[in-house]
C-alpha positions in Angstrom: 53.3 -146.2 51.4 50.0 -144.4 50.9 48.4 -143.1 54.0 44.7 -144.5 54.0 43.4 -141.5 55.7 44.8 -139.1 53.1 43.3 -141.2 50.3 39.9 -141.2 52.1 40.0 -137.4 52.8 40.9 -136.8 49.0 38.1 -139.0 47.9 35.5 -137.3 50.2 36.8 -133.9 49.0 36.2 -135.0 45.4 32.8 -136.2 46.0 31.9 -133.1 47.7 33.1 -131.0 44.9 31.3 -133.2 42.4 28.0 -132.8 44.3 28.5 -129.1 44.5 29.0 -128.9 40.7 26.0 -130.9 39.9 23.7 -128.8 42.3 25.2 -125.5 40.6 24.4 -127.0 37.1 20.9 -127.8 38.0 20.4 -124.3 39.4 21.8 -122.7 36.3 19.6 -124.8 34.1 16.4 -124.0 35.9 16.8 -120.2 36.0 13.8 -118.4 34.6 15.7 -116.4 32.1 16.6 -119.6 30.3 13.0 -120.5 29.7 12.6 -117.2 27.7 15.4 -117.9 25.3 14.4 -118.0 21.7 11.1 -116.2 21.9 9.5 -117.9 24.7 6.8 -115.1 25.0 4.7 -114.9 22.0 2.5 -111.8 21.4 -0.6 -113.8 21.9 0.5 -114.8 25.2 1.3 -111.2 26.2 -1.9 -110.0 24.9 -4.0 -112.6 26.9 -1.9 -112.0 30.0 -2.5 -108.3 29.7 -6.3 -108.7 29.1 -6.4 -111.0 32.4 -4.4 -108.5 34.4 -6.6 -105.6 33.1 -9.8 -107.5 34.2 -8.4 -108.0 37.9 -7.3 -111.7 37.1 -3.9 -111.4 38.1 -3.5 -114.9 39.4 -5.0 -116.4 36.2 -2.4 -114.2 34.2 0.4 -115.6 36.3 -0.9 -119.1 35.9 -1.1 -118.8 32.1 2.3 -117.4 31.9 3.6 -120.3 33.9 1.9 -122.9 31.8 3.2 -121.4 28.6 6.7 -120.7 29.5 7.7 -123.0 32.5 8.6 -120.3 34.6 8.6 -120.5 38.4 5.7 -118.8 40.2 7.9 -116.1 41.5 9.3 -115.3 38.0 5.9 -115.4 36.4 4.6 -113.1 39.0 7.3 -110.6 38.5 6.8 -110.8 34.8 3.1 -110.3 35.0 3.6 -107.3 37.4 6.0 -105.6 34.8 3.5 -106.1 31.8 2.2 -102.7 30.6 -0.2 -101.9 27.7 1.4 -100.8 24.5 1.1 -97.0 24.1 -1.5 -96.0 21.4 0.0 -95.5 18.0 -0.2 -91.9 16.8 
């Protein structure tokens, strides 16, 4: 009636697809942009990170951002590099 090899092949294919979907979902959930939803960066955090960066303590600024936001090292490094002080108010 049913070919056992066909059943085995379909089962293996379904398992591979399920594992791939789980891996994809985990990667989506761990993306850095998701960590910053709903105001993950407070003004105090930005100020402290800018102060550390201005005093040549770049690594400490990255460590601070990572600890407060849960970002990866790479994402926190990019964020700290992009930080610029606000222009003076006129």
